[in-house]
C-alpha positions in Angstrom: 119.0 196.7 99.2 118.8 193.0 99.9 119.6 192.1 96.4 122.6 194.8 96.2 124.1 192.4 99.1 123.0 189.2 97.3 124.7 190.5 94.1 128.0 191.7 95.8 128.6 188.3 97.6 127.5 186.3 94.3 130.3 188.8 92.5 132.8 188.6 95.3 132.7 184.4 95.3 133.2 184.2 91.3 136.2 186.6 91.7 137.9 184.9 94.5 137.0 181.3 92.8 138.7 182.7 89.5 141.3 183.8 91.6 142.3 180.7 93.5 141.9 178.7 90.5 144.9 181.1 89.1 147.5 181.2 91.9 147.0 177.7 93.9 148.8 174.8 93.4 148.2 170.7 92.5 151.5 169.6 92.6 150.9 166.8 94.9 153.3 168.0 97.8 156.2 169.3 95.6 156.8 173.2 96.0 156.3 172.5 100.0 159.2 172.9 101.8 158.5 171.4 105.2 158.8 167.5 105.7 156.0 167.4 108.2 153.5 169.8 105.2 154.7 167.9 102.2 153.7 164.8 104.1 150.5 166.2 104.9 149.1 167.0 101.3 150.3 163.5 100.4 148.5 161.6 103.1 145.5 164.5 104.0 144.6 166.2 100.9 146.0 164.3 98.3 145.5 160.4 99.3 142.7 158.6 97.7 142.2 155.5 99.8 138.6 155.0 101.1 137.9 153.6 104.8 135.1 151.0 105.7 133.3 153.3 107.6 132.8 155.8 104.8 130.2 153.6 103.0 127.7 153.8 106.0 128.1 157.4 106.6 127.8 158.4 102.9 124.3 156.6 103.1 123.3 158.4 105.9 124.1 161.7 103.8 121.7 160.2 101.1 118.8 159.5 103.6 119.3 163.3 105.2 119.4 164.5 101.3 116.0 162.7 100.5 114.2 163.0 104.0 111.1 165.6 103.9 111.1 165.4 107.8 110.0 169.4 108.6 111.3 170.6 111.7 111.6 173.4 114.0 114.8 175.4 112.9 116.7 178.1 114.6 120.1 179.3 113.1 122.6 181.5 114.6 124.9 180.8 112.2 124.3 182.6 108.9 126.5 184.8 107.3 125.8 188.7 106.3 127.5 191.7 107.2 127.3 191.3 110.7 126.3 189.0 113.5 122.7 188.0 113.1 120.0 187.6 115.2 118.7 184.0 114.8 116.0 183.2 112.5 113.3 181.1 114.9 109.9 179.7 114.1 111.2 178.5 110.7 109.6 175.4 109.1 112.3 173.4 106.7 112.9 170.1 105.8 115.7 168.1 106.7 116.5 167.6 102.7 116.7 171.5 102.5 119.0 172.0 105.9 121.3 169.0 104.3 121.7 171.0 100.7 122.9 174.0 102.3 124.8 172.8 105.6 126.6 169.5 104.7 130.4 169.6 103.8 131.0 167.7 100.8 132.3 164.6 100.6 135.6 165.2 99.6 136.1 168.0 102.7 134.5 165.5 105.1 136.6 162.5 104.0 139.8 164.9 104.3 139.1 166.1 107.4 138.4 162.0 108.2 142.2 161.6 106.9 143.3 164.5 109.2 142.1 162.8 112.2 143.9 159.4 111.0 147.0 161.0 110.6 147.5 162.4 113.6 145.7 159.7 116.0 147.8 159.1 119.0 147.2 155.6 121.3 145.6 158.2 124.0 142.8 159.5 121.3 142.6 163.0 120.1 140.1 165.7 121.5 138.4 167.1 118.4 135.9 169.8 118.9 133.2 171.2 116.0 131.4 174.1 116.3 128.6 173.6 114.0 127.3 170.2 114.4 124.2 170.2 110.9 122.4 166.8 111.1 126.1 165.5 112.3 127.5 163.8 108.7 131.1 165.4 109.0 131.0 164.7 113.0 130.7 160.7 111.9 133.3 161.1 109.9 136.1 162.1 112.3 134.3 160.1 115.5 134.3 157.3 113.1 138.1 156.7 112.7 139.1 155.7 116.5 136.8 155.3 119.1 139.5 156.5 121.7 138.8 159.5 119.8 136.4 162.4 122.0 134.7 164.5 119.6 132.8 167.6 121.1 130.0 169.1 119.3 128.2 172.3 119.2 124.7 172.7 117.2 122.6 176.1 117.5 119.0 173.8 116.9 117.7 171.5 118.9 115.6 169.3 115.8 118.7 169.5 113.5 121.0 168.0 117.2 118.2 165.3 117.3 118.6 163.9 113.6 122.2 163.9 114.2 122.1 162.2 117.4 119.6 159.7 115.9 122.6 159.4 112.8 125.7 158.4 114.8 123.3 156.2 116.7 122.2 154.3 113.5 126.3 154.2 112.5 127.1 153.0 116.3 129.1 155.9 117.4 129.3 156.5 121.2 132.6 158.7 121.0 130.5 162.1 120.4 129.3 164.7 123.1 126.8 167.0 121.7 126.0 170.3 123.0 123.1 172.4 121.9 122.4 176.1 121.6 124.3 179.4 121.0 128.0 179.0 121.3 128.7 181.4 124.3 132.4 181.8 123.5 133.3 182.6 127.3 131.5 179.2 128.2 133.8 177.7 125.7 137.1 178.5 126.9 135.9 177.0 130.1 135.0 174.1 128.9 137.6 173.0 126.4 141.5 172.1 127.5 143.5 171.0 125.1 142.1 170.9 121.5 144.0 168.4 118.9 141.8 169.3 116.0 139.1 171.9 115.9 136.6 172.6 112.9 134.9 176.0 112.8 131.5 175.8 110.8 129.3 177.9 112.6 128.8 181.6 112.5 129.6 182.7 109.2 130.4 186.1 110.1 133.9 188.1 110.5 133.3 188.8 114.4 132.1 185.4 114.7 135.0 183.5 113.3 137.5 185.6 114.7 135.9 185.1 118.7 136.1 181.3 118.1 139.4 181.2 116.8 140.6 183.5 119.3 139.5 180.7 121.9 140.4 177.8 120.1 144.0 179.5 119.4 144.5 179.5 123.4 144.0 175.7 123.4 145.9 174.2 120.8 149.6 172.9 120.7 152.6 172.3 118.6 150.9 169.8 116.8 147.0 170.9 116.6 145.6 171.9 113.4 142.7 174.3 113.4 140.1 173.9 110.1 138.0 177.1 109.3 135.1 176.4 106.8 133.7 178.4 104.2 137.0 180.9 104.3 135.7 182.6 100.8 132.3 182.5 101.8 132.0 186.5 101.6 134.2 189.4 102.0 133.6 189.1 106.2 134.9 185.6 106.1 137.6 186.3 103.8 138.9 189.1 106.0 139.0 186.9 108.9 140.7 184.3 107.1 143.5 186.8 106.0 144.1 188.2 109.7 143.9 184.2 111.2 147.1 183.6 108.6 148.9 187.0 109.9 148.2 186.1 113.6 151.6 185.4 115.6 150.6 181.8 116.7 150.1 180.8 113.3 153.0 179.4 111.1 151.8 177.8 108.3 148.2 177.6 106.3 146.6 175.8 103.5 144.0 177.3 101.5 141.9 175.0 99.5 139.2 177.8 98.8 136.4 175.5 100.4 138.6 175.8 103.8 141.6 176.5 105.7 143.7 174.5 107.6 145.9 176.6 110.2 149.1 174.8 112.1 151.0 176.3 114.7 154.7 174.2 115.2 157.3 177.0 115.9 159.6 175.1 113.7 158.2 176.1 110.4 158.8 179.1 108.7 155.8 181.4 108.3 154.4 180.2 104.9 151.0 180.7 103.5 150.0 178.1 100.5 146.7 177.8 98.3 146.2 174.7 96.6 143.7 173.2 94.3 142.2 169.6 95.0 
């Protein structure tokens, strides 16, 4: 039964990737009618400039990918056909966790450019659901020390490694909450959110619950990012419903992740883009 499910997921991913390649654009922004979203494509998605802190963060990524350290691993975010019980009592190497959970460099750097593009004098409130080893967190936090990053990680041992990584990078604007994400508690803890990155429970129910909470905390210029939107059929269904949500105006589907915009001045439009 499990083999059949894995085969189904594998076939779905192949089919969805092929569909995306044939239907997505790579125009550098041409064909994106909103001036705001045109600028987003040019400055966030298509820009290739690097920032001084990125080399240090990539060195941390390399260390994580090579680390043979073993930790007690608890996973509250495994994908499947429903919200699964956490995997407990599992010994895992840091390198294996890194290979399975760290966002690719180009996507982590895109999130950093997003934060830089949205930046304001008072600093941004950035929320991340799914810290892992803290590499993507570091990218968003490093862009401006005035920004505050609130991140949630289910596994205490992994969160401890992430904290050590941030300390080595000199990042002091990150607050990490450890344990299973409780949506009711999350709603009480958050006020207004400028950027949110959902990379936690890769299921339909989990993703929809997180979106519904975060969508009550956004403003017109907020951007919500959902990772692994084509991870499986459940995630694809969740993404389709997010796109159709009346609070959402425009979305960008980059296959690996989707960007959600809320400004009511824009026509409701959904784009598929290749990077």
